OpenMM code with the backbone's topology and positions (N, CA, C; nanometers):
from openmm import Vec3, app, unit

residues = "MET ILE PRO ALA GLY SER LEU ASN LYS LYS LEU GLU ILE GLN LYS PRO VAL GLU ARG ILE ASP SER SER GLY GLY PRO TYR SER GLU TYR GLU LYS ASP PHE GLU CYS TRP GLY SER VAL ILE ALA ASN ASN GLY GLN ARG VAL PHE ARG SER ASN LYS TYR ASP ASN GLN VAL ASP GLY LEU VAL GLU ILE ARG PHE SER ASP ASN ILE LYS ALA ASP TYR ARG ILE LYS ILE LEU GLY GLU GLU ARG ILE LEU LYS ILE LYS GLY ILE TYR ASP PRO THR GLY LEU LYS GLU ARG LEU HIS LEU VAL TYR ALA GLU VAL SER".split()
positions = [
    Vec3(10.7243, 8.8007, 11.2680),
    Vec3(10.6551, 8.7605, 11.1465),
    Vec3(10.5107, 8.8108, 11.1533),
    Vec3(10.4626, 8.8651, 11.0433),
    Vec3(10.3252, 8.9144, 11.0363),
    Vec3(10.2375, 8.8022, 10.9801),
    Vec3(10.1303, 8.7644, 11.0501),
    Vec3(10.0378, 8.6657, 10.9930),
    Vec3(9.9740, 8.7199, 10.8652),
    Vec3(9.9730, 8.6411, 10.7601),
    Vec3(9.9222, 8.6865, 10.6298),
    Vec3(9.7770, 8.7326, 10.6373),
    Vec3(9.6952, 8.6680, 10.7192),
    Vec3(9.5538, 8.7035, 10.7284),
    Vec3(9.5281, 8.8423, 10.7838),
    Vec3(9.6249, 8.8983, 10.8569),
    Vec3(9.6044, 9.0321, 10.9139),
    Vec3(9.6272, 9.1423, 10.8103),
    Vec3(9.6934, 9.1107, 10.7010),
    Vec3(9.7155, 9.2078, 10.5931),
    Vec3(9.6031, 9.1896, 10.4919),
    Vec3(9.4911, 9.2589, 10.5145),
    Vec3(9.3677, 9.2300, 10.4414),
    Vec3(9.3281, 9.3348, 10.3369),
    Vec3(9.4127, 9.4312, 10.3094),
    Vec3(9.3840, 9.5333, 10.2078),
    Vec3(9.4944, 9.5318, 10.1027),
    Vec3(9.4530, 9.5346, 9.9768),
    Vec3(9.5494, 9.5453, 9.8667),
    Vec3(9.5809, 9.6933, 9.8474),
    Vec3(9.7086, 9.7274, 9.8520),
    Vec3(9.7517, 9.8663, 9.8482),
    Vec3(9.8405, 9.8927, 9.7278),
    Vec3(9.8290, 10.0127, 9.6754),
    Vec3(9.9202, 10.0589, 9.5715),
    Vec3(10.0008, 10.1739, 9.6303),
    Vec3(10.1308, 10.1555, 9.6372),
    Vec3(10.2193, 10.2596, 9.6867),
    Vec3(10.2568, 10.3470, 9.5668),
    Vec3(10.2303, 10.4768, 9.5789),
    Vec3(10.2527, 10.5698, 9.4679),
    Vec3(10.3621, 10.6694, 9.5043),
    Vec3(10.4460, 10.7002, 9.4054),
    Vec3(10.5532, 10.7976, 9.4269),
    Vec3(10.5270, 10.9229, 9.3450),
    Vec3(10.5745, 11.0388, 9.3931),
    Vec3(10.5563, 11.1620, 9.3168),
    Vec3(10.6544, 11.1672, 9.1994),
    Vec3(10.6058, 11.2195, 9.0877),
    Vec3(10.6873, 11.2310, 8.9676),
    Vec3(10.6701, 11.3728, 8.9119),
    Vec3(10.7808, 11.4349, 8.8783),
    Vec3(10.7768, 11.5686, 8.8174),
    Vec3(10.7536, 11.5537, 8.6675),
    Vec3(10.6614, 11.6302, 8.6145),
    Vec3(10.6302, 11.6301, 8.4720),
    Vec3(10.6372, 11.7739, 8.4200),
    Vec3(10.6386, 11.7864, 8.2886),
    Vec3(10.6360, 11.9168, 8.2226),
    Vec3(10.5084, 11.9236, 8.1399),
    Vec3(10.4289, 12.0313, 8.1605),
    Vec3(10.3055, 12.0451, 8.0830),
    Vec3(10.3351, 12.1028, 7.9440),
    Vec3(10.2320, 12.1192, 7.8645),
    Vec3(10.2489, 12.1617, 7.7252),
    Vec3(10.3067, 12.3025, 7.7115),
    Vec3(10.2931, 12.3835, 7.8151),
    Vec3(10.3500, 12.5186, 7.8086),
    Vec3(10.4903, 12.5254, 7.8693),
    Vec3(10.5436, 12.4106, 7.9101),
    Vec3(10.6791, 12.4051, 7.9632),
    Vec3(10.6892, 12.4203, 8.1136),
    Vec3(10.5749, 12.4290, 8.1815),
    Vec3(10.5747, 12.4444, 8.3267),
    Vec3(10.5794, 12.3100, 8.3979),
    Vec3(10.6504, 12.3032, 8.5095),
    Vec3(10.6576, 12.1771, 8.5846),
    Vec3(10.5332, 12.1560, 8.6709),
    Vec3(10.4970, 12.0310, 8.6895),
    Vec3(10.3909, 11.9938, 8.7827),
    Vec3(10.4198, 11.8542, 8.8362),
    Vec3(10.3582, 11.8208, 8.9479),
    Vec3(10.3773, 11.6900, 9.0109),
    Vec3(10.2511, 11.6078, 8.9998),
    Vec3(10.2689, 11.4781, 8.9809),
    Vec3(10.1591, 11.3825, 8.9895),
    Vec3(10.2147, 11.2541, 9.0483),
    Vec3(10.1258, 11.1622, 9.0818),
    Vec3(10.1687, 11.0363, 9.1426),
    Vec3(10.1532, 10.9230, 9.0432),
    Vec3(10.2476, 10.8281, 9.0506),
    Vec3(10.2372, 10.7075, 8.9687),
    Vec3(10.2699, 10.5866, 9.0558),
    Vec3(10.2214, 10.4716, 9.0120),
    Vec3(10.2397, 10.3475, 9.0870),
    Vec3(10.3878, 10.3125, 9.0974),
    Vec3(10.4309, 10.2829, 9.2203),
    Vec3(10.5655, 10.2325, 9.2433),
    Vec3(10.5603, 10.0813, 9.2597),
    Vec3(10.4722, 10.0326, 9.3515),
    Vec3(10.4534, 9.8884, 9.3679),
    Vec3(10.3233, 9.8621, 9.4419),
    Vec3(10.2801, 9.7360, 9.4423),
    Vec3(10.1610, 9.6922, 9.5155),
    Vec3(10.2039, 9.6000, 9.6280),
    Vec3(10.1254, 9.6012, 9.7357),
    Vec3(10.1509, 9.5112, 9.8481),
    Vec3(10.0211, 9.4946, 9.9276),
    Vec3(10.0239, 9.4049, 10.0237),
    Vec3(9.9114, 9.3852, 10.1151),
    Vec3(9.9438, 9.4541, 10.2461),
    Vec3(9.8388, 9.5080, 10.3111),
    Vec3(9.8585, 9.5745, 10.4390),
    Vec3(9.7302, 9.5811, 10.5189),
    Vec3(9.7414, 9.6282, 10.6399),
    Vec3(9.6234, 9.6527, 10.7236),
    Vec3(9.6143, 9.8028, 10.7495),
    Vec3(9.4927, 9.8547, 10.7461),
    Vec3(9.4680, 9.9978, 10.7630),
    Vec3(9.3912, 10.0164, 10.8931),
    Vec3(9.4470, 10.0968, 10.9826),
    Vec3(9.3873, 10.1192, 11.1138),
    Vec3(9.3646, 10.2695, 11.1308),
    Vec3(9.2391, 10.3107, 11.1396),
    Vec3(9.2074, 10.4523, 11.1619),
    Vec3(9.2234, 10.4832, 11.3100),
    Vec3(9.2935, 10.5899, 11.3422),
    Vec3(9.3151, 10.6291, 11.4821),
    Vec3(9.2235, 10.7420, 11.5256),
    Vec3(9.2045, 10.8398, 11.4368),
    Vec3(9.1363, 10.9607, 11.4773),
    Vec3(9.0593, 11.0189, 11.3591),
    Vec3(8.9415, 11.0673, 11.3846),
    Vec3(8.8640, 11.1366, 11.2826),
    Vec3(8.8157, 11.2691, 11.3375),
    Vec3(8.8151, 11.3706, 11.2532),
    Vec3(8.7679, 11.5017, 11.2974),
    Vec3(8.7198, 11.5813, 11.1778),
    Vec3(8.6434, 11.6850, 11.2071),
    Vec3(8.5987, 11.7773, 11.1022),
    Vec3(8.6831, 11.9027, 11.1149),
    Vec3(8.7429, 11.9440, 11.0037),
    Vec3(8.8248, 12.0647, 11.0037),
    Vec3(8.7664, 12.1642, 10.9050),
    Vec3(8.7746, 12.2913, 10.9410),
    Vec3(8.7232, 12.3978, 10.8544),
    Vec3(8.8360, 12.4458, 10.7653),
    Vec3(8.8204, 12.4246, 10.6336),
    Vec3(8.9223, 12.4617, 10.5354),
    Vec3(8.8547, 12.5177, 10.4123),
    Vec3(8.9070, 12.6234, 10.3604),
    Vec3(8.8564, 12.6811, 10.2352),
    Vec3(8.7051, 12.7037, 10.2388),
    Vec3(8.6587, 12.7628, 10.3470),
    Vec3(8.5167, 12.7977, 10.3640),
    Vec3(8.4228, 12.6788, 10.3665),
    Vec3(8.4719, 12.5619, 10.4066),
    Vec3(8.3842, 12.4449, 10.4215),
    Vec3(8.4455, 12.3483, 10.5221),
    Vec3(8.3619, 12.2601, 10.5729),
    Vec3(8.4096, 12.1585, 10.6649),
    Vec3(8.4500, 12.0342, 10.5870),
    Vec3(8.5666, 11.9786, 10.6189),
    Vec3(8.6145, 11.8537, 10.5605),
    Vec3(8.6332, 11.7516, 10.6711),
    Vec3(8.6043, 11.6266, 10.6391),
    Vec3(8.6352, 11.5183, 10.7315),
    Vec3(8.7815, 11.4819, 10.7139),
    Vec3(8.8509, 11.4666, 10.8243),
    Vec3(8.9920, 11.4289, 10.8189),
    Vec3(9.0120, 11.3059, 10.9057),
    Vec3(9.0719, 11.2021, 10.8490),
    Vec3(9.0992, 11.0780, 10.9206),
    Vec3(9.2492, 11.0554, 10.9166),
    Vec3(9.3050, 11.0178, 11.0308),
    Vec3(9.4449, 10.9773, 11.0302),
    Vec3(9.4573, 10.8425, 11.0994),
    Vec3(9.5688, 10.7766, 11.0755),
    Vec3(9.5862, 10.6443, 11.1325),
    Vec3(9.7178, 10.5828, 11.0921),
    Vec3(9.7146, 10.4499, 11.0813),
    Vec3(9.8357, 10.3717, 11.0617),
    Vec3(9.8100, 10.2616, 10.9599),
    Vec3(9.9055, 10.2414, 10.8706),
    Vec3(9.9031, 10.1284, 10.7775),
    Vec3(10.0220, 10.0409, 10.8125),
    Vec3(9.9981, 9.9110, 10.8245),
    Vec3(10.1071, 9.8161, 10.8512),
    Vec3(10.1287, 9.7295, 10.7284),
    Vec3(10.2534, 9.7203, 10.6823),
    Vec3(10.2895, 9.6357, 10.5684),
    Vec3(10.4149, 9.5564, 10.6057),
    Vec3(10.4499, 9.4601, 10.5216),
    Vec3(10.5788, 9.3927, 10.5381),
    Vec3(10.6895, 9.4936, 10.5090),
    Vec3(10.8050, 9.4745, 10.5689),
    Vec3(10.9133, 9.5721, 10.5600),
    Vec3(10.9569, 9.5969, 10.4157),
    Vec3(10.9794, 9.7223, 10.3841),
    Vec3(11.0350, 9.7647, 10.2560),
    Vec3(11.1165, 9.8905, 10.2824),
    Vec3(11.2330, 9.8998, 10.2220),
    Vec3(11.3120, 10.0218, 10.2390),
    Vec3(11.2993, 10.1139, 10.1180),
    Vec3(11.1964, 10.0909, 10.0354),
    Vec3(11.1754, 10.1705, 9.9141),
    Vec3(11.0741, 10.2824, 9.9306),
    Vec3(11.0192, 10.3028, 10.0487),
    Vec3(10.9118, 10.4007, 10.0685),
    Vec3(10.9685, 10.5255, 10.1351),
    Vec3(10.9246, 10.6417, 10.0863),
    Vec3(10.9665, 10.7702, 10.1436),
    Vec3(10.8433, 10.8446, 10.1938),
    Vec3(10.8661, 10.9453, 10.2751),
    Vec3(10.7556, 11.0182, 10.3385),
    Vec3(10.6738, 11.1018, 10.2398),
    Vec3(10.7228, 11.1246, 10.1182),
    Vec3(10.6432, 11.2011, 10.0219),
    Vec3(10.5590, 11.1101, 9.9316),
    Vec3(10.5589, 10.9803, 9.9580),
    Vec3(10.4755, 10.8855, 9.8832),
    Vec3(10.3325, 10.8920, 9.9363),
    Vec3(10.2429, 10.8256, 9.8662),
    Vec3(10.1063, 10.8115, 9.9154),
    Vec3(10.0579, 10.6695, 9.8871),
    Vec3(9.9447, 10.6352, 9.9476),
    Vec3(9.8901, 10.5002, 9.9396),
    Vec3(9.7500, 10.5075, 9.8815),
    Vec3(9.7229, 10.4241, 9.7830),
    Vec3(9.5880, 10.4102, 9.7296),
    Vec3(9.5383, 10.2731, 9.7726),
    Vec3(9.4198, 10.2694, 9.8343),
    Vec3(9.3606, 10.1414, 9.8729),
    Vec3(9.2842, 10.0904, 9.7521),
    Vec3(9.3302, 9.9808, 9.6938),
    Vec3(9.2683, 9.9281, 9.5726),
    Vec3(9.1300, 9.8726, 9.6038),
    Vec3(9.0352, 9.8980, 9.5159),
    Vec3(8.8964, 9.8572, 9.5373),
    Vec3(8.8161, 9.9599, 9.6152),
    Vec3(8.8802, 10.0648, 9.6609),
    Vec3(8.8146, 10.1736, 9.7323),
    Vec3(8.8600, 10.3048, 9.6691),
    Vec3(8.7946, 10.4108, 9.7024),
    Vec3(8.8308, 10.5424, 9.6489),
    Vec3(8.9103, 10.6228, 9.7506),
    Vec3(8.9898, 10.5568, 9.8311),
    Vec3(9.0626, 10.6261, 9.9372),
    Vec3(9.2095, 10.6449, 9.9000),
    Vec3(9.2599, 10.7652, 9.9251),
    Vec3(9.4004, 10.7987, 9.9071),
    Vec3(9.4537, 10.8426, 10.0436),
    Vec3(9.5661, 10.7853, 10.0852),
    Vec3(9.6253, 10.8150, 10.2147),
    Vec3(9.7618, 10.8797, 10.1935),
    Vec3(9.7809, 10.9974, 10.2486),
    Vec3(9.9092, 11.0674, 10.2382),
    Vec3(9.9976, 11.0240, 10.3543),
    Vec3(10.1167, 10.9758, 10.3233),
    Vec3(10.2087, 10.9287, 10.4258),
    Vec3(10.2686, 11.0488, 10.4992),
    Vec3(10.2592, 11.0450, 10.6317),
    Vec3(10.3130, 11.1518, 10.7166),
    Vec3(10.4411, 11.1084, 10.7876),
    Vec3(10.4591, 10.9780, 10.8059),
    Vec3(10.5774, 10.9265, 10.8745),
    Vec3(10.5911, 10.7774, 10.8533),
    Vec3(10.7127, 10.7282, 10.8677),
    Vec3(10.7437, 10.5867, 10.8440),
    Vec3(10.8356, 10.5392, 10.9561),
    Vec3(10.8043, 10.4222, 11.0131),
    Vec3(10.8966, 10.3668, 11.1122),
    Vec3(10.8833, 10.2154, 11.1203),
    Vec3(10.9914, 10.1524, 11.1634),
    Vec3(10.9979, 10.0086, 11.1873),
    Vec3(10.9764, 9.9886, 11.3372),
    Vec3(10.8609, 9.9361, 11.3792),
    Vec3(10.8277, 9.9340, 11.5226),
    Vec3(10.9183, 9.8444, 11.6074),
    Vec3(10.9764, 9.7422, 11.5485),
    Vec3(11.0598, 9.6501, 11.6262),
    Vec3(11.2085, 9.6632, 11.5957),
    Vec3(11.2416, 9.7242, 11.4832),
    Vec3(11.3805, 9.7339, 11.4417),
    Vec3(11.4339, 9.6056, 11.3791),
    Vec3(11.3455, 9.5073, 11.3548),
    Vec3(11.3870, 9.3774, 11.3009),
    Vec3(11.3680, 9.3651, 11.1499),
    Vec3(11.3225, 9.4716, 11.0846),
    Vec3(11.2977, 9.4733, 10.9406),
    Vec3(11.1988, 9.3647, 10.8971),
    Vec3(11.0950, 9.3446, 10.9806),
    Vec3(10.9870, 9.2521, 10.9467),
    Vec3(10.8622, 9.3261, 10.9014),
    Vec3(10.8342, 9.4377, 10.9667),
    Vec3(10.7126, 9.5150, 10.9381),
    Vec3(10.7463, 9.6624, 10.9333),
    Vec3(10.6580, 9.7371, 10.8688),
    Vec3(10.6765, 9.8809, 10.8562),
    Vec3(10.5434, 9.9478, 10.8889),
    Vec3(10.5473, 10.0513, 10.9682),
    Vec3(10.4283, 10.1293, 11.0005),
    Vec3(10.4358, 10.2607, 10.9243),
    Vec3(10.3273, 10.2920, 10.8541),
    Vec3(10.3154, 10.4149, 10.7783),
    Vec3(10.2053, 10.4982, 10.8414),
    Vec3(10.2401, 10.6098, 10.8991),
    Vec3(10.1433, 10.7006, 10.9597),
    Vec3(10.0837, 10.7837, 10.8463),
    Vec3(9.9497, 10.7947, 10.8434),
    Vec3(9.8852, 10.8611, 10.7288),
    Vec3(9.7813, 10.9629, 10.7720),
    Vec3(9.7474, 11.0500, 10.6767),
    Vec3(9.6300, 11.1364, 10.6829),
    Vec3(9.5543, 11.1124, 10.5528),
    Vec3(9.4240, 11.0890, 10.5629),
    Vec3(9.3445, 11.0615, 10.4434),
    Vec3(9.3223, 11.1897, 10.3635),
    Vec3(9.3421, 11.1809, 10.2334),
    Vec3(9.3221, 11.2934, 10.1433),
    Vec3(9.1760, 11.2908, 10.0975),
    Vec3(9.1032, 11.4019, 10.1225),
    Vec3(8.9623, 11.4012, 10.0819),
    Vec3(8.9404, 11.4791, 9.9566),
] * unit.nanometer
topology = app.Topology()
chain = topology.addChain("A")
for resn in residues:
    res = topology.addResidue(resn, chain)
    for name in ("N", "CA", "C"):
        topology.addAtom(name, app.Element.getBySymbol(name[0]), res)
């Protein structure tokens, strides 16, 4: 059982949706799938050189109550903050379907 007080961030789980633009071309965007509470733990931060500039990259772990509705192509928006986390992996650490760990990389 996860103590409720440890899940201190309100999260919006977003799923990718295919759309068609006005010229008939497909594109992807994200829309809200559901909201939940979770804890966000940063593991590693680094500066990476991309597209002729340095970007800060943070990766870590989000813990939520178990849900079997999340896929690895989803992303997480931390409500009340301007942070978007791209899910890189999903696993149940105990196998008891009580909690779910979402490995993320922050989108800058």
